[in-house]
C-alpha positions as CSV (number, residue, x, y, z in Angstrom):
1,M,55.8,-45.9,-23.2
2,F,52.7,-43.8,-23.5
3,W,54.6,-40.6,-23.9
4,F,57.2,-42.2,-26.1
5,K,54.3,-43.2,-28.4
6,K,52.8,-39.8,-28.4
7,I,56.1,-38.0,-29.2
8,V,57.5,-40.4,-31.8
9,S,54.3,-40.7,-33.7
10,Q,54.3,-36.9,-34.4
11,F,57.3,-37.3,-36.6
12,L,55.5,-40.0,-38.7
13,F,52.4,-38.1,-39.8
14,P,52.1,-36.9,-43.4
15,M,52.7,-33.2,-42.7
16,P,56.0,-33.6,-40.8
17,V,57.3,-36.2,-43.2
18,S,56.4,-34.0,-46.2
19,L,58.0,-30.9,-44.7
20,F,61.1,-32.8,-43.6
21,I,61.6,-34.1,-47.2
22,A,61.0,-30.6,-48.7
23,L,63.2,-28.8,-46.2
24,L,66.0,-31.4,-46.6
25,G,65.8,-30.7,-50.4
26,V,65.9,-26.9,-49.8
27,G,68.8,-27.3,-47.4
28,L,70.8,-29.2,-50.1
29,L,70.0,-26.5,-52.6
30,W,71.2,-23.8,-50.4
31,F,74.1,-25.3,-48.6
32,S,75.6,-28.1,-50.8
33,K,76.6,-28.9,-54.3
34,R,74.1,-31.7,-54.5
35,Q,71.7,-29.6,-56.5
36,R,69.9,-32.4,-58.3
37,A,69.2,-34.3,-55.1
38,G,67.9,-31.1,-53.6
39,R,65.6,-30.4,-56.4
40,V,64.3,-34.0,-56.3
41,L,63.6,-33.9,-52.6
42,A,62.1,-30.4,-52.5
43,T,59.8,-31.4,-55.4
44,L,58.9,-34.7,-53.8
45,G,57.9,-33.0,-50.5
46,L,55.7,-30.5,-52.3
47,L,54.1,-33.1,-54.5
48,L,53.3,-35.2,-51.4
49,V,51.5,-32.3,-49.7
50,L,49.7,-31.5,-53.0
51,A,48.6,-35.1,-53.6
52,L,47.3,-35.6,-50.1
53,S,45.4,-32.4,-50.4
54,Y,43.0,-33.9,-53.0
55,G,40.1,-36.1,-52.0
56,A,40.9,-38.5,-54.8
57,V,44.0,-39.5,-52.9
58,S,43.2,-38.8,-49.2
59,S,39.7,-40.3,-49.4
60,R,41.1,-43.5,-50.9
61,I,43.5,-43.9,-48.0
62,L,40.8,-43.3,-45.4
63,A,37.9,-45.1,-47.0
64,P,39.0,-48.6,-46.2
65,L,39.0,-47.8,-42.5
66,E,35.6,-46.0,-42.5
67,T,33.9,-48.7,-44.6
68,A,35.1,-51.6,-42.5
69,Y,31.9,-51.6,-40.5
70,P,28.4,-50.5,-41.8
71,S,26.3,-48.1,-39.8
72,Y,24.5,-49.5,-36.8
73,D,21.1,-48.9,-38.4
74,S,21.9,-50.9,-41.5
75,A,23.8,-53.7,-39.7
76,Y,21.1,-54.3,-37.1
77,A,18.0,-53.0,-38.9
78,H,16.1,-56.3,-38.2
79,G,16.9,-56.3,-34.4
80,D,18.3,-59.8,-34.6
81,Q,20.9,-59.0,-31.8
82,P,20.2,-59.1,-28.1
83,P,19.2,-55.7,-26.7
84,P,22.3,-54.0,-25.5
85,A,22.7,-53.3,-21.8
86,Y,25.3,-50.5,-22.5
87,I,26.0,-47.9,-25.1
88,V,29.7,-47.2,-24.9
89,V,31.0,-43.9,-26.3
90,L,34.8,-43.5,-26.7
91,G,36.1,-40.0,-26.3
92,G,37.9,-38.3,-29.2
93,G,39.4,-35.3,-27.6
94,H,38.5,-32.1,-25.8
95,T,39.9,-28.8,-24.6
96,T,38.7,-27.4,-21.3
97,D,37.9,-23.7,-21.7
98,P,35.5,-22.2,-19.0
99,R,34.6,-19.4,-21.4
100,L,32.8,-21.9,-23.7
101,P,29.8,-24.2,-23.2
102,A,30.6,-27.8,-22.7
103,N,29.6,-28.8,-26.2
104,A,32.1,-26.4,-27.7
105,Q,34.9,-27.8,-25.5
106,L,34.5,-31.2,-27.2
107,S,36.3,-32.0,-30.4
108,S,34.1,-32.5,-33.5
109,A,34.9,-36.2,-33.2
110,S,33.8,-36.4,-29.6
111,L,30.7,-34.4,-30.2
112,A,29.7,-36.6,-33.1
113,R,30.3,-39.8,-31.1
114,L,28.3,-38.5,-28.1
115,V,25.3,-37.5,-30.3
116,E,25.3,-41.0,-31.8
117,G,25.5,-42.6,-28.4
118,I,22.6,-40.5,-27.1
119,R,20.6,-41.4,-30.2
120,L,21.2,-45.1,-29.7
121,Q,20.4,-45.0,-26.0
122,R,17.0,-43.6,-26.9
123,L,16.7,-46.3,-29.5
124,H,17.3,-48.9,-26.7
125,P,15.4,-47.6,-23.7
126,G,16.9,-48.9,-20.4
127,S,20.4,-49.1,-21.7
128,V,23.2,-47.4,-19.8
129,L,25.3,-44.8,-21.5
130,V,29.0,-45.3,-20.7
131,L,31.2,-42.2,-21.5
132,A,34.9,-43.0,-21.7
133,G,37.8,-40.6,-21.6
134,G,40.3,-39.5,-19.0
135,T,42.9,-36.9,-18.7
136,V,45.8,-36.8,-21.2
137,F,46.7,-33.2,-22.0
138,D,43.9,-31.7,-20.1
139,P,43.3,-31.6,-16.3
140,V,39.5,-32.4,-16.7
141,P,38.5,-35.9,-17.7
142,E,36.8,-35.9,-21.1
143,A,34.1,-38.2,-19.7
144,Q,33.0,-35.4,-17.4
145,T,32.8,-32.9,-20.2
146,M,30.8,-35.4,-22.3
147,A,28.5,-36.0,-19.3
148,R,27.8,-32.2,-19.0
149,V,26.8,-32.1,-22.7
150,A,24.6,-35.2,-22.3
151,E,22.8,-33.7,-19.4
152,A,22.2,-30.5,-21.3
153,L,20.7,-32.6,-24.1
154,G,18.2,-34.2,-21.7
155,V,19.9,-37.5,-20.9
156,D,18.9,-39.0,-17.5
157,M,22.1,-39.0,-15.6
158,G,20.9,-42.0,-13.6
159,Q,21.5,-43.9,-16.8
160,V,25.0,-42.7,-17.3
161,V,28.3,-44.2,-16.1
162,L,31.7,-42.4,-16.5
163,E,35.0,-44.0,-17.2
164,S,37.4,-41.2,-16.4
165,N,40.8,-42.9,-16.1
166,S,41.8,-44.0,-19.6
167,R,44.4,-42.2,-21.6
168,D,44.1,-44.2,-24.9
169,T,42.1,-46.9,-26.6
170,E,44.0,-49.7,-24.9
171,D,43.2,-48.3,-21.5
172,Q,39.5,-47.9,-22.5
173,V,39.3,-51.6,-23.4
174,R,40.6,-52.7,-20.1
175,L,38.5,-50.4,-18.0
176,I,35.3,-50.8,-20.0
177,H,35.6,-54.6,-19.8
178,A,35.6,-54.2,-16.0
179,L,32.4,-52.1,-16.3
180,V,30.3,-54.1,-18.8
181,D,31.7,-57.6,-18.0
182,D,30.1,-59.9,-20.5
183,A,26.9,-57.9,-21.1
184,P,26.0,-57.0,-24.7
185,F,27.0,-53.5,-25.6
186,V,27.2,-51.1,-28.5
187,L,30.5,-49.5,-29.3
188,V,30.3,-45.9,-30.6
189,T,33.4,-44.3,-32.1
190,S,34.6,-42.6,-35.2
191,A,34.3,-44.7,-38.3
192,A,38.1,-44.5,-39.0
193,H,38.8,-45.5,-35.4
194,M,36.3,-48.4,-35.4
195,P,38.6,-51.1,-36.9
196,R,41.3,-50.6,-34.3
197,A,38.8,-50.3,-31.5
198,M,36.9,-53.4,-32.5
199,A,40.1,-55.4,-32.9
200,L,41.3,-54.4,-29.4
201,F,37.9,-55.2,-27.7
202,E,37.7,-58.5,-29.5
203,A,41.3,-59.4,-28.6
204,D,40.2,-58.8,-25.0
205,G,37.4,-61.3,-25.3
206,L,34.5,-58.9,-25.9
207,T,32.1,-58.8,-28.9
208,P,30.6,-55.3,-29.2
209,Y,28.1,-54.2,-31.8
210,A,29.9,-51.6,-33.9
211,A,28.2,-48.2,-34.3
212,P,30.6,-46.1,-36.4
213,T,30.0,-42.4,-36.7
214,D,31.9,-39.2,-37.6
215,H,32.4,-40.3,-41.2
216,Q,34.8,-38.1,-43.2
217,V,34.5,-39.9,-46.5
218,K,31.0,-39.4,-47.9
219,G,29.5,-40.2,-51.2
220,S,28.7,-37.0,-53.1
221,Q,25.5,-36.7,-55.0
222,G,26.9,-34.1,-57.3
223,A,30.1,-32.4,-58.5
224,S,31.5,-29.3,-56.8
225,P,34.2,-26.9,-58.1
226,T,36.0,-27.2,-54.8
227,Q,37.0,-30.8,-55.6
228,F,39.4,-29.6,-58.3
229,F,41.5,-27.6,-55.8
230,P,43.8,-28.7,-53.0
231,S,42.3,-28.5,-49.5
232,A,43.6,-28.6,-45.9
233,W,40.4,-30.5,-45.0
234,E,41.3,-33.3,-47.5
235,F,44.9,-33.4,-46.1
236,L,43.4,-33.9,-42.6
237,K,41.8,-37.1,-43.9
238,A,45.3,-38.5,-44.7
239,E,46.5,-37.4,-41.2
240,R,43.5,-39.3,-39.7
241,A,44.3,-42.4,-41.7
242,A,47.9,-42.3,-40.7
243,Y,46.9,-41.9,-37.0
244,E,44.9,-45.1,-37.2
245,Y,47.4,-47.1,-39.1
246,L,50.2,-46.1,-36.7
247,G,48.0,-46.9,-33.7
248,T,47.2,-50.3,-35.1
249,L,50.9,-50.9,-35.7
250,W,51.8,-49.8,-32.2
251,S,49.2,-52.2,-30.7
252,W,50.5,-55.0,-32.8
253,L,54.1,-54.4,-31.9
254,R,53.1,-54.5,-28.2
255,G,51.3,-57.8,-28.6
256,K,47.8,-56.4,-28.1
257,L,46.7,-57.6,-31.5
258,G,47.3,-60.9,-33.2
């Protein structure tokens, strides 16, 4: 089921869908007499790519996910929650390349999550940093790579625990529950991923303190000429949103969410 999910989901992201629609239209234009249908489909595919390449569209799709939980500092500024025993950081991808330092092997999402986790561990002295991430498409567990970066940044490895067997968020919930039991903990992951992660942890009987990071939708304090042009970066926001919505749907279909 894991590989089925990974393969099928690739056909449902905005880019493959847009290209399929456009190519279907081009195929009709070249190889059939259905010229009007071909023009409509080719135009629709192009317009879909164009629309999602503007922040006015992609940010609106991603923003509801990223704003579901406030930043840790604003939510717990008064320290009215029990001190967390664990700071749990969920991995967000890595690529092992011995030519590069460990920090360069982490994806931008993983690096942002790790930095936030280290910051929060220093905010709560005595807490244990749990780094979660196993092997999916890489032979080296992501938790190990994150640990190397944490050590390089001065983290006491005696206060670090690795969860190196998970392949996805559902695995992480099960394995982390076994590590933390019922102790209070902070959950660190990307802001877009936080709603799904929190829902899965809560469905498993845990109540973590959300610490979203790696925000892609940010309030601008001024206008920029670039906002009037389509951008691959903006399109990636739509891809990120689609990834989370599809992940939530998959968990719901499997009965992991109510």
